[in-house]
C-alpha positions, 0 to 999 in steps of 0.5 A, a space after each residue: 070610314 067609320 060611317 061606311 063600316 057601320 052601314 056595311 055591318 048593319 046591312 049585312 047583319 040585317 040581311 042575315 037576321 031576315 034570310 038566316 044563315 051565317 055567312 057574312 063575307 061571301 059564299 066561302 065564309 062558313 061563319 062570320 066570326 069564327 070557328 064552327 063551335 056555336 053559342 049553344 055548343 060552347 055554353 052547354 054546361 047544364 043549360 037546356 038547349 031545348 028551351 033555346 028558341 029555334 033560330 036564335 043561334 045564327 053561328 056568329 060567335 067565336 066562343 060563348 062567354 057564358 061558361 066563364 061569366 058565372 052568372 048567378 040567380 037574380 042577376 042582371 046581365 047585358 049582352 053587347 051586340 046580341 044578335 038573334 039572342 042565343 047568349 041571352 037565352 042561355 044567360 037567362 037559364 042562369 039568372 032564373 026568373 028573378 033575374 034580368 037579361 038585356 040584349 043591345 044590338 044596332 041592327 033593326 032586323 036582329 032585334 025584330 028577330 030576337 024579340 020574336 024568339 023571346 016571345 015565342 018562348 014567353 021569356 019575360 025576363 029577356 029583353 032587346 033594345 036597339 042601340 050602339 055599343 058606344 052609346 048604350 041604352 042602359 042606365 049607369 050602375 044597373 048591371 051585374 055582368 056584361 058579356 059580348 060574343 065576337 062583336 066588339 071587334 066590329 065597333 070602330 071606337 072600342 075604347 068608348 065601347 068598353 067605357 060604356 060597359 064600365 058605366 052600366 056595371 055596378 061596382 064589383 060587376 064583371 065583364 066577360 068577352 069573346 073576341 078576335 084580336 091580333 098577335 101582330 099588325 096586319 098590312 094597311 090593305 086589310 084595314 081599308 077592306 070594308 067587307 073585312 069588317 063584317 067578316 070580323 077581320 079588318 077591325 081587329 085590334 092588337 091584343 095588347 091594344 084591346 086589353 089596354 082599352 079595357 084597362 083605360 075604361 077603369 076595369 081591374 083584373 084584366 086577364 086573357 082567360 083563353 087564347 086560340 088561333 082564329 084560323 087553324 088551317 092554310 086551307 081555311 075559307 078565310 085565307 082565300 077571302 083574305 087573298 081576294 079582298 086584300 090583293 095578296 097571294 094566298 101565301 101572304 094571305 096565310 101569313 096574315 091569317 095566322 096573326 088573328 087569335 080568338 081570345 076570351 077576356 075577363 075583367 071587373 069593376 072596382 067594388 065600391 070603397 067605404 069612404 066612412 071614417 072610423 072612430 078614433 
């Protein structure tokens, strides 16, 4: 099913990149991956939003990781699943001209749109690369901070994605991701709903499994910094989508929807240890 999932995600996000809008799964969806809060709104801690290219924020995230990443001037930042580039452009304001921001996305249309956005504002320290998160087109130990906004839930092999994030980070480098996870398991019918992957639902892992995957990659200090219900009301359009996609009643769909949580997770790659022997 992995190939079907990737094709569905790539096709739908490609359509969004070309046509605009943020509806991933149907006309009822208000956004693909969550609350109405956009990256620009949730990361506006001193950021100049007038310097963000128009059309860079497609409303596809579930809460910007920028505020928790503590990005410093001169650092290199990698955004996993960069879309049209909003989080990259916000990160660039923190790195300054001496820093470097790389966005990686598997959808060619998104890369084209993001590159156009960067060119329109002449942002020479921001670049976008086509690639999958399980095989990042980035050299090892070259990145200070890895961020991601509601994308890893779309990746079938999350352990591989976190292992790749670990590989590209320098010793002591930081990981900060916003994502959708599960408080408890959902019925098999939801897992088999391909359109649900596009909507950031079917691919969500149990929170415990998600955090375990981060730790297994080698990260330390893995911590959930923020946690909130992904769907806050039984009348949310997502409930209707779940009922229709999984063939359950709206009451059952509401119970399923209540299991999804929006989280922000931070972790760190261990610092390099000094292996030099001391003088006796």
